[in-house]
Structures are given as C-alpha cells and as structure tokens.
C-alpha positions as a Markdown table, in Angstrom:
| # | Residue | x | y | z |
|---|---|---|---|---|
| 1 | Unk | -21.8 | 28.5 | 19.2 |
| 2 | Unk | -23.6 | 26.0 | 21.0 |
| 3 | Unk | -24.8 | 24.3 | 17.7 |
| 4 | Unk | -21.1 | 24.2 | 16.3 |
| 5 | Unk | -19.9 | 22.7 | 19.6 |
| 6 | Unk | -22.8 | 19.9 | 19.4 |
| 7 | Unk | -22.2 | 19.5 | 16.0 |
| 8 | Unk | -18.4 | 18.7 | 16.5 |
| 9 | Unk | -19.2 | 16.6 | 19.6 |
| 10 | Unk | -21.9 | 14.1 | 17.6 |
| 11 | Unk | -19.1 | 14.3 | 14.9 |
| 12 | Unk | -16.3 | 13.4 | 16.9 |
| 13 | Unk | -18.7 | 10.7 | 18.5 |
| 14 | Unk | -19.6 | 9.2 | 15.6 |
| 15 | Unk | -16.0 | 9.3 | 14.4 |
| 16 | Unk | -15.4 | 7.3 | 17.6 |
| 17 | Unk | -18.0 | 4.6 | 17.2 |
| 18 | Unk | -16.8 | 4.2 | 13.0 |
| 19 | Unk | -13.3 | 3.4 | 14.5 |
| 20 | Unk | -14.4 | 0.8 | 17.1 |
| 21 | Unk | -17.0 | -0.9 | 14.5 |
| 22 | Unk | -13.8 | -0.8 | 12.1 |
| 23 | Unk | -11.6 | -2.9 | 15.1 |
| 24 | Unk | -14.6 | -5.2 | 16.2 |
| 25 | Unk | -15.0 | -5.6 | 12.4 |
| 26 | Unk | -11.4 | -7.3 | 12.2 |
| 27 | Unk | -11.1 | -10.7 | 9.9 |
| 28 | Unk | -10.6 | -13.5 | 12.3 |
| 29 | Unk | -9.6 | -16.7 | 11.2 |
| 30 | Unk | -9.1 | -20.1 | 13.1 |
| 31 | Unk | -7.9 | -22.9 | 11.2 |
| 32 | Unk | -8.3 | -26.7 | 12.8 |
| 33 | Unk | -7.0 | -29.8 | 12.1 |
| 34 | Unk | -6.4 | -33.3 | 13.0 |
| 35 | Unk | -2.8 | -32.5 | 13.7 |
| 36 | Unk | -0.3 | -29.6 | 13.6 |
| 37 | Unk | 3.3 | -30.1 | 13.3 |
| 38 | Unk | 5.7 | -28.2 | 15.8 |
| 39 | Unk | 8.9 | -27.6 | 14.3 |
| 40 | Unk | 10.0 | -25.9 | 17.4 |
| 41 | Unk | 9.4 | -28.6 | 19.9 |
| 42 | Unk | 10.1 | -30.9 | 17.5 |
| 43 | Unk | 6.9 | -32.8 | 17.5 |
| 44 | Unk | 3.2 | -33.5 | 16.5 |
| 45 | Unk | 0.2 | -31.6 | 18.2 |
| 46 | Unk | -3.2 | -33.1 | 18.0 |
| 47 | Unk | -5.5 | -30.8 | 17.3 |
| 48 | Unk | -3.7 | -28.3 | 16.0 |
| 49 | Unk | -5.2 | -24.8 | 15.4 |
| 50 | Unk | -4.0 | -21.6 | 14.3 |
| 51 | Unk | -5.1 | -18.0 | 15.1 |
| 52 | Unk | -5.1 | -15.5 | 12.6 |
| 53 | Unk | -6.3 | -11.6 | 12.5 |
| 54 | Unk | -6.3 | -9.8 | 9.2 |
| 55 | Unk | -2.9 | -10.7 | 7.7 |
| 56 | Unk | -1.1 | -12.2 | 10.9 |
| 57 | Unk | -0.4 | -15.4 | 12.4 |
| 58 | Unk | -1.1 | -14.5 | 16.4 |
| 59 | Unk | -1.0 | -18.0 | 18.0 |
| 60 | Unk | -0.4 | -21.6 | 17.3 |
| 61 | Unk | -1.5 | -24.7 | 19.7 |
| 62 | Unk | -3.4 | -27.3 | 20.6 |
| 63 | Unk | -6.5 | -24.7 | 21.0 |
| 64 | Unk | -6.3 | -21.3 | 20.4 |
| 65 | Unk | -8.7 | -18.7 | 21.5 |
| 66 | Unk | -12.2 | -18.4 | 18.9 |
| 67 | Unk | -13.1 | -14.7 | 19.3 |
| 68 | Unk | -16.6 | -13.8 | 18.9 |
| 69 | Unk | -17.3 | -13.7 | 14.8 |
| 70 | Unk | -14.3 | -15.5 | 13.9 |
| 71 | Unk | -14.3 | -17.5 | 11.1 |
| 72 | Unk | -13.6 | -21.4 | 12.0 |
| 73 | Unk | -12.1 | -23.4 | 8.8 |
| 74 | Unk | -12.0 | -26.7 | 9.8 |
| 75 | Unk | -9.4 | -28.8 | 7.6 |
| 76 | Unk | -10.5 | -32.4 | 9.0 |
| 77 | Unk | -7.9 | -35.0 | 8.8 |
| 78 | Unk | -4.9 | -33.1 | 8.4 |
| 79 | Unk | -1.5 | -31.7 | 9.2 |
| 80 | Unk | -1.1 | -28.0 | 9.9 |
| 81 | Unk | 2.6 | -27.0 | 9.5 |
| 82 | Unk | 5.1 | -23.9 | 8.8 |
| 83 | Unk | 5.5 | -22.7 | 5.3 |
| 84 | Unk | 8.3 | -24.7 | 3.7 |
| 85 | Unk | 11.6 | -23.3 | 2.3 |
| 86 | Unk | 13.0 | -24.0 | -0.7 |
| 87 | Unk | 16.9 | -23.0 | -1.5 |
| 88 | Unk | 17.2 | -23.8 | -4.8 |
| 89 | Unk | 14.5 | -23.4 | -7.6 |
| 90 | Unk | 14.0 | -22.2 | -11.1 |
| 91 | Unk | 10.9 | -21.0 | -12.1 |
| 92 | Unk | 11.8 | -20.0 | -15.5 |
| 93 | Unk | 12.2 | -23.2 | -16.4 |
| 94 | Unk | 9.2 | -26.3 | -16.6 |
| 95 | Unk | 9.2 | -30.2 | -17.1 |
| 96 | Unk | 10.5 | -30.9 | -20.5 |
| 97 | Unk | 13.8 | -30.5 | -22.4 |
| 98 | Unk | 15.2 | -27.5 | -20.7 |
| 99 | Unk | 17.7 | -27.1 | -23.1 |
| 100 | Unk | 15.5 | -26.3 | -26.1 |
| 101 | Unk | 13.1 | -24.2 | -23.5 |
| 102 | Unk | 15.7 | -21.4 | -23.4 |
| 103 | Unk | 15.9 | -21.5 | -27.3 |
| 104 | Unk | 12.1 | -21.9 | -28.4 |
| 105 | Unk | 10.4 | -19.7 | -25.5 |
| 106 | Unk | 10.8 | -16.0 | -25.4 |
| 107 | Unk | 11.5 | -14.0 | -22.3 |
| 108 | Unk | 7.8 | -12.8 | -21.9 |
| 109 | Unk | 6.5 | -16.3 | -22.2 |
| 110 | Unk | 9.2 | -18.0 | -19.8 |
| 111 | Unk | 8.2 | -15.1 | -17.3 |
| 112 | Unk | 4.7 | -15.7 | -17.6 |
| 113 | Unk | 5.7 | -19.5 | -16.9 |
| 114 | Unk | 7.9 | -18.0 | -13.7 |
| 115 | Unk | 4.6 | -16.2 | -12.9 |
| 116 | Unk | 2.6 | -19.2 | -12.9 |
| 117 | Unk | 5.2 | -21.7 | -11.1 |
| 118 | Unk | 5.6 | -19.1 | -8.4 |
| 119 | Unk | 1.9 | -19.4 | -7.8 |
| 120 | Unk | 1.7 | -23.4 | -7.9 |
| 121 | Unk | 4.7 | -23.4 | -5.3 |
| 122 | Unk | 3.2 | -20.7 | -2.9 |
| 123 | Unk | -0.4 | -23.2 | -3.4 |
| 124 | Unk | 1.9 | -26.3 | -2.5 |
| 125 | Unk | 3.2 | -24.6 | 0.9 |
| 126 | Unk | 6.3 | -22.6 | -0.3 |
| 127 | Unk | 6.2 | -19.6 | 1.6 |
| 128 | Unk | 10.0 | -18.7 | 1.0 |
| 129 | Unk | 12.2 | -19.6 | -2.0 |
| 130 | Unk | 15.7 | -19.0 | -3.6 |
| 131 | Unk | 15.7 | -18.9 | -7.2 |
| 132 | Unk | 18.7 | -19.8 | -8.8 |
| 133 | Unk | 19.4 | -18.7 | -12.1 |
| 134 | Unk | 16.8 | -17.6 | -15.3 |
| 135 | Unk | 18.9 | -19.8 | -17.6 |
| 136 | Unk | 19.2 | -17.4 | -20.1 |
| 137 | Unk | 16.0 | -14.6 | -19.2 |
| 138 | Unk | 18.5 | -12.4 | -17.4 |
| 139 | Unk | 16.9 | -10.4 | -15.0 |
| 140 | Unk | 13.3 | -11.2 | -15.6 |
| 141 | Unk | 13.0 | -12.8 | -12.3 |
| 142 | Unk | 13.4 | -9.7 | -10.8 |
| 143 | Unk | 10.3 | -8.5 | -12.0 |
| 144 | Unk | 8.6 | -11.5 | -10.9 |
| 145 | Unk | 9.6 | -10.8 | -7.3 |
| 146 | Unk | 8.8 | -7.1 | -7.5 |
| 147 | Unk | 5.1 | -8.1 | -8.7 |
| 148 | Unk | 4.6 | -10.5 | -5.6 |
| 149 | Unk | 6.1 | -7.8 | -3.5 |
| 150 | Unk | 3.4 | -5.5 | -4.5 |
| 151 | Unk | 0.9 | -7.6 | -4.7 |
| 152 | Unk | 0.0 | -7.9 | -8.4 |
| 153 | Unk | 0.5 | -11.6 | -8.3 |
| 154 | Unk | 1.0 | -14.5 | -5.4 |
| 155 | Unk | 3.8 | -15.9 | -4.8 |
| 156 | Unk | 6.8 | -16.8 | -1.7 |
| 157 | Unk | 9.2 | -14.3 | -0.2 |
| 158 | Unk | 11.7 | -14.7 | -3.3 |
| 159 | Unk | 15.6 | -14.0 | -3.7 |
| 160 | Unk | 16.5 | -13.5 | -6.9 |
| 161 | Unk | 20.0 | -14.3 | -8.7 |
| 162 | Unk | 19.1 | -13.2 | -12.5 |
| 163 | Unk | 21.0 | -15.1 | -14.5 |
| 164 | Unk | 24.1 | -17.5 | -13.6 |
| 165 | Unk | 27.7 | -16.1 | -14.3 |
| 166 | Unk | 29.9 | -18.8 | -16.4 |
| 167 | Unk | 33.3 | -18.5 | -18.5 |
| 168 | Unk | 33.0 | -19.0 | -22.4 |
| 169 | Unk | 32.6 | -23.2 | -23.2 |
| 170 | Unk | 31.7 | -23.7 | -19.7 |
| 171 | Unk | 28.9 | -25.0 | -18.0 |
| 172 | Unk | 25.7 | -23.6 | -19.2 |
| 173 | Unk | 27.2 | -22.4 | -22.8 |
| 174 | Unk | 25.6 | -24.0 | -25.7 |
| 175 | Unk | 28.3 | -26.5 | -26.0 |
| 176 | Unk | 27.2 | -29.4 | -29.3 |
| 177 | Unk | 25.1 | -26.4 | -31.6 |
| 178 | Unk | 25.9 | -25.6 | -34.8 |
| 179 | Unk | 28.6 | -22.4 | -33.4 |
| 180 | Unk | 27.9 | -20.5 | -36.8 |
| 181 | Unk | 24.2 | -20.2 | -35.1 |
| 182 | Unk | 25.7 | -18.3 | -32.2 |
| 183 | Unk | 23.3 | -19.9 | -29.7 |
| 184 | Unk | 23.8 | -17.8 | -26.7 |
| 185 | Unk | 25.0 | -19.0 | -23.8 |
| 186 | Unk | 22.3 | -19.5 | -20.8 |
| 187 | Unk | 24.1 | -17.4 | -18.1 |
| 188 | Unk | 26.0 | -14.5 | -18.2 |
| 189 | Unk | 29.5 | -14.5 | -19.7 |
| 190 | Unk | 32.6 | -13.5 | -17.5 |
| 191 | Unk | 35.9 | -14.6 | -18.4 |
| 192 | Unk | 38.2 | -12.9 | -16.2 |
| 193 | Unk | 38.3 | -11.4 | -12.7 |
| 194 | Unk | 37.4 | -7.8 | -13.9 |
| 195 | Unk | 34.4 | -9.1 | -16.0 |
| 196 | Unk | 33.3 | -11.4 | -12.9 |
| 197 | Unk | 33.0 | -8.3 | -11.3 |
| 198 | Unk | 31.7 | -6.1 | -13.7 |
| 199 | Unk | 28.7 | -8.9 | -14.9 |
| 200 | Unk | 28.1 | -8.9 | -10.5 |
| 201 | Unk | 27.5 | -5.0 | -10.6 |
| 202 | Unk | 25.4 | -5.2 | -13.3 |
| 203 | Unk | 22.9 | -8.0 | -12.3 |
| 204 | Unk | 23.1 | -6.0 | -8.8 |
| 205 | Unk | 22.1 | -2.8 | -10.5 |
| 206 | Unk | 19.3 | -4.8 | -12.5 |
| 207 | Unk | 18.1 | -6.0 | -8.9 |
| 208 | Unk | 19.8 | -9.6 | -8.1 |
| 209 | Unk | 19.8 | -10.3 | -4.6 |
| 210 | Unk | 23.0 | -12.6 | -4.8 |
| 211 | Unk | 25.0 | -13.8 | -7.2 |
| 212 | Unk | 25.5 | -17.3 | -8.7 |
| 213 | Unk | 28.4 | -18.3 | -10.0 |
| 214 | Unk | 29.8 | -21.9 | -12.1 |
| 215 | Unk | 32.4 | -23.2 | -10.9 |
| 216 | Unk | 32.4 | -27.0 | -11.8 |
| 217 | Unk | 31.5 | -28.0 | -15.5 |
| 218 | Unk | 30.7 | -29.2 | -18.4 |
| 219 | Unk | 29.7 | -32.6 | -16.3 |
| 220 | Unk | 30.9 | -35.8 | -18.4 |
| 221 | Unk | 32.0 | -39.4 | -18.6 |
| 222 | Unk | 35.5 | -40.4 | -19.5 |
| 223 | Unk | 36.7 | -43.9 | -19.1 |
| 224 | Unk | 33.9 | -45.0 | -16.8 |
| 225 | Unk | 34.6 | -41.9 | -14.3 |
| 226 | Unk | 32.2 | -38.9 | -13.6 |
| 227 | Unk | 34.9 | -36.0 | -14.7 |
| 228 | Unk | 33.6 | -32.3 | -13.8 |
| 229 | Unk | 36.6 | -29.8 | -14.2 |
| 230 | Unk | 36.9 | -26.7 | -12.2 |
| 231 | Unk | 36.1 | -23.7 | -14.2 |
| 232 | Unk | 37.3 | -20.3 | -12.7 |
| 233 | Unk | 40.5 | -20.2 | -10.9 |
| 234 | Unk | 41.2 | -18.9 | -7.5 |
| 235 | Unk | 42.1 | -15.5 | -8.1 |
| 236 | Unk | 38.8 | -15.1 | -10.3 |
| 237 | Unk | 36.7 | -16.7 | -7.4 |
| 238 | Unk | 38.4 | -14.2 | -4.6 |
| 239 | Unk | 37.7 | -11.3 | -6.6 |
| 240 | Unk | 33.6 | -12.7 | -7.2 |
| 241 | Unk | 33.9 | -13.4 | -3.5 |
| 242 | Unk | 35.4 | -9.6 | -2.6 |
| 243 | Unk | 32.8 | -8.0 | -4.7 |
| 244 | Unk | 30.0 | -10.3 | -3.3 |
| 245 | Unk | 31.6 | -8.9 | 0.3 |
| 246 | Unk | 31.2 | -5.0 | -0.5 |
| 247 | Unk | 27.8 | -5.3 | -2.1 |
| 248 | Unk | 26.4 | -7.7 | 1.0 |
| 249 | Unk | 24.6 | -10.9 | 1.2 |
| 250 | Unk | 22.3 | -10.9 | 3.5 |
| 251 | Unk | 19.9 | -8.5 | 5.0 |
| 252 | Unk | 19.4 | -5.4 | 2.7 |
| 253 | Unk | 21.3 | -7.0 | -0.4 |
| 254 | Unk | 19.9 | -6.4 | -4.1 |
| 255 | Unk | 16.5 | -4.9 | -3.6 |
| 256 | Unk | 16.8 | -5.5 | 0.1 |
| 257 | Unk | 15.4 | -8.7 | 1.8 |
| 258 | Unk | 13.8 | -7.0 | 4.9 |
| 259 | Unk | 11.6 | -4.8 | 2.9 |
| 260 | Unk | 10.6 | -8.2 | 0.8 |
| 261 | Unk | 10.0 | -10.7 | 3.6 |
| 262 | Unk | 7.5 | -7.2 | 4.8 |
| 263 | Unk | 5.6 | -6.6 | 1.4 |
| 264 | Unk | 4.7 | -10.2 | 0.5 |
| 265 | Unk | 3.9 | -12.1 | 4.1 |
| 266 | Unk | 0.7 | -11.1 | 4.4 |
| 267 | Unk | -0.4 | -11.3 | 0.6 |
| 268 | Unk | 1.0 | -15.1 | 0.8 |
| 269 | Unk | -1.0 | -15.7 | 3.7 |
| 270 | Unk | -4.5 | -14.2 | 2.0 |
| 271 | Unk | -4.0 | -16.8 | -1.2 |
| 272 | Unk | -3.2 | -19.4 | 1.0 |
| 273 | Unk | -6.5 | -18.6 | 2.9 |
| 274 | Unk | -8.6 | -18.3 | -0.1 |
| 275 | Unk | -7.1 | -21.5 | -1.5 |
| 276 | Unk | -8.5 | -23.1 | 1.8 |
| 277 | Unk | -11.8 | -21.8 | 1.6 |
| 278 | Unk | -11.8 | -23.1 | -2.0 |
| 279 | Unk | -11.3 | -26.4 | -1.1 |
| 280 | Unk | -13.6 | -26.6 | 1.5 |
| 281 | Unk | -16.5 | -25.4 | -1.0 |
| 282 | Unk | -15.5 | -28.0 | -3.1 |
| 283 | Unk | -15.2 | -31.1 | -0.9 |
C-alpha cells in the first residue's frame, strides 16, 4: 500500500513538473521595429514593439516586456501597424480579361486561384476581407473560407456572398455574346421578388454570410453622358431587405461570423510570423 501511495505521489509530482515545463515553454515572440502606427491614439510611436504569446498579441507599445527565452525579431527600419481590412475583394478574379476568365477557367481552377489570392492578401497585411461575389463560381468561396477557418490554407478572416444576384440582361449577364451559345451570367438570375428571395435562401443554405444584389447597370455612355439604369424595382429591393433582416446580417449570419473570427485569428498570426522569419533569413 505504501509503495502504491508513493507511486501515486511520484506520478502526480512528475505530471505537475511536466505541466510547469509546458507553461514555461510557451512560445513568446517580440517584434521590434523603428516605429509603430497607433491607430487608436492617431499617432506614430517610435520605436514600436509587439509581444506575442503563442497565437495572441498580448501587448503593444514603444517598449514591451521581454520574458526570458522570448524570440526577438528585429525588423529594422519598418513600421508596425494593425491588420488591414478590405471590404471589397474578388478572390476568384485575377489581372487580365475578367469576362474571359469566367468562361475559359473551370470552377476548380478558379478556386485554387482564390486560395492563392487569400494567402497573398494575408502576407500583404490584410487580416479581414469581404469577398463581393465569385463572378460565376457559385458558393465556391465558402469552401475557401472554411478551409481558412479549419487551418488547411492561410488567409484572412473572410465574409463570403457566393454569386451576386442580377436580373436577365443585367449588369453581369453575358451581353454581347452569341445568344445561341447560352453563355451564363456571372451572377445568379432573379427576375422577381419571389426569385430574389429564393436565390437568397439557396445562397444562405450554401454558406453565404451576406447577399450582394446588383441594382445598377449595364453601365454605358450615351450622347457623351455616363448612364447606369436601375435594375430592380423598389418592391423587389424591399423583399430582398426583408429577407436579409430575417436571416440576419451581422454576428451569426450565414455560417457564423463569430465562430469565423475564433477559427482563423491565430492561424493568420502564425503565418505572418513565419513570413517575417523568412524575410529575416533572406535579408
């Protein structure tokens, strides 16, 4: 019995030591740069430092605490700043003829392009973005968002809209192409209040966080003046707004903005730190 008790005590003590070692082995990084943009105070602080513990920023300022064993990354003559937010991106488009991309490139190819664009945006400093339509790729953007949230690929926190909604012959329809070829619109067709609501529900079912509706277009110049005619009637827009209110447009909309923030915040920081280390190794 004494041997058993001694074994239990020794085992508990060993476990306690392991837990303490794990706590003390917490990865801590201090980023140091010539200056830092303090957005809240509206000024530039010199120098600038950020204290990162594991996946969390815990302190910022001209000088932060440097715990024992902390990794210090000196960025030299650089400016630290908060993550950028882009409220209007199209991850599924790339430089070039946008109208031909949606016809010539498959949805799987465009999804891979979007995943690469998400990583590039994160590495450029954008930590949150709103994708304003896949331009004909349906809800493939939801797959990109979910892959980011689950840690499969790096990228910003994302809000996705699937396709935009447009009427027949509207802004994103394939106007100017041979009608016999039946080239599809880059948006989802909806020609009445009922159809708008139905498409919105289908998109939310597919994982959309919000809805994008085209109300003006097709743009053009007539008699030297820019013209952009209205598309949907007030009654049709009212139906869209009512449905958006029903499904929610803020926290908890679509597949959940709150859970999205928890799911991708640390991963984005991890990728940024890896990028900073690679710069220091090659510079």
